[in-house]
C-alpha angles and dihedrals in degrees: 000000000000118000112251102190132048133186120241090253092053091048091052091052091049092048091051090048091052092052096045092044091048091051092050092050096043094046090054104039105016133259096270094051093049114089130200088240092058090053100047093042091051089053092044102240135118128264093247092049090051091056091053085069101037122024091203140012087250091061088055091047091054091053090047091053089051091050094053095048095090089048091053093049091047090051091052090049093049092053092050090051094049106110090204092063129072118221090259093048093049093050093045092049092050094051092044091051090054092050090057096035101164091058089058102035095259123131110222127183123234122216092265092047092051090051093049092046095055093038094056102034118093119251090254092050092050091053091048091048091053092049093051091045091056091047091052096049091044090056090048090054089050089052087054089053092250123132108246098231112173096244091048091049093051093048091045089053092053096043094045094047090046090060093046095045095048091046093052097038098059115133106348099059098018104043095167090063117093107248094202089064096045097106093044090048090055091047092053092046091049091050091051092046091049091051090051092049090053090059088060094057114106110262093016093125094051091047090057093050 
């Protein structure tokens, strides 16, 4: 007979299991292909009990994105500390890994998933998401040895997500783009973004003189 009452500690463990399981599934097969049913069945709870933790799939996605943030920062730091990689190579590899997230265990949102996320999250949750997003990208800049000034962080968010979104949206969401040139398009965008990031490094101007 199913258990009908749980302690607060048990609920916290189940909630954590849902988030970590969701991250594992979404990082492997993509956010769109991962269903709520896959997550709650993997944890061993019912559909109705799942929704007592997360009102929508998008609420779960937001928590999953928060959970993977330290992993993303650690990955950026590890690349920068790799003696076999130049600064440019480390930054390029990081950005490329994010473009093809599932290949590297990173959950990345498509255009449609971003729209659904912000459409279904509450106003408070959207504000919190934006705050955490700025913190994440600021820490990535710090890993790249770049001061995380607010204007640089905001521009870095837009430029990085532009590369990722275009890469993942060809040709399904962007049918006028040429699919055969998708990877090269991402590579050119990443190179341009990397060159811009280098200009933000302390002493970059003097190094060019």
